[in-house]
N, C-alpha and C positions, 0 to 999 in steps of 0.2 A: 504494500500500500504506500502510495506517495505521501510524503510528509512535507510540512512547511518548516523552513529554517529561518528564524527571525534574526537579522543582523541588528547590532546595537543602534545603527543609524535609522533603521526602519522603526524600531521601538520608540526612539526619541521623536521622530516625525509623527508617528501615530499618536503619541500622547499630546503633542503640540496641536495636532489637528482636532482631536477630540475635545481638548480644552476650549478651542475656538468654536467648534460646532458639535456640541454633545449629541445631537440627534443623528449624527452620521455613523456612530459606532456600530449600531445593529446592522446597518446597510453594508459596512465594511466586513463584518463577520460573515454575513451571508455570501458576499462575493468571494471571500477566502475559502469558504466551503465549496463553492462552485469551482474555484481554481484548483483545489485538490482533486475533485471528482473528474473534471474535464477542462483543462486549461484553454481549450480552443472552442468552447461552447460559444455560439454567436452572441449570447447575452453579454459576455465579457468584452467583446470587441478586441480580442488579443491581437497585438501586432508587434513585429520585430522593429527594433530601434536602430538608428543609424548614428553617424557622427561619433561623439565622445562616448556614447552608450552602446556602441556596436557590440553585438553578442548578447545584449539584454533584450527583454521583452517588456511590454506594458499592457495593462488591461484597465478598463474603465470601471469605476465604482459608480459615478454619476457624471453629469456633464463636465464639471470642472474638478474632478478628483481622479487621479491615476495611481495605480500600483506598478512600480518597476520591479522586475524580478528576473532571475535567470534559472535555467535548469542545471542541476548538479549532474554533470555527465558521468562522473565516475561512480555514481550510486546505481544500484541495480533497479531501483524503483523510480528513477528520474525525479528525485526530490526537488523542491522549489526553494530557492534562496530569495527571500524578500529583501530588496535593496532599499527602496524608498517609497514614500506615499505622500501625496499632496496635490496641489493644483498643477495644471499643465506647466505654468511658468516656474514653479518651485522644483519640479522633478526633472525637467529637461534642460 
C-alpha cells in the first residue's frame, strides 16, 4: 500500500495554511486520501512540473491551493513524498 511521507517543509506550510484558512483542513485531508488511492484521478488534476521543480508533480486541492509532491522511486509501493502546499504563487 502506498504511503505519504511528510517533509518538514510540507508540515510547516500546512500549519501556516490552516492557521490562515481553518476551513480548508478537511478538504486537504480528503485530497490526500485520494492521492494515496489514485494519484492520477481526474479530481486531483495531477500534472508534472517543469523548471526548478522538474521531476515533481502537483495536484489541486481547490482553485488556488496546490500540493507539490514526488514519487519515491526506490520504494516498492511508489510512496509519495509531500514537498509543499499553498497557493499557486507560494509553491511555484
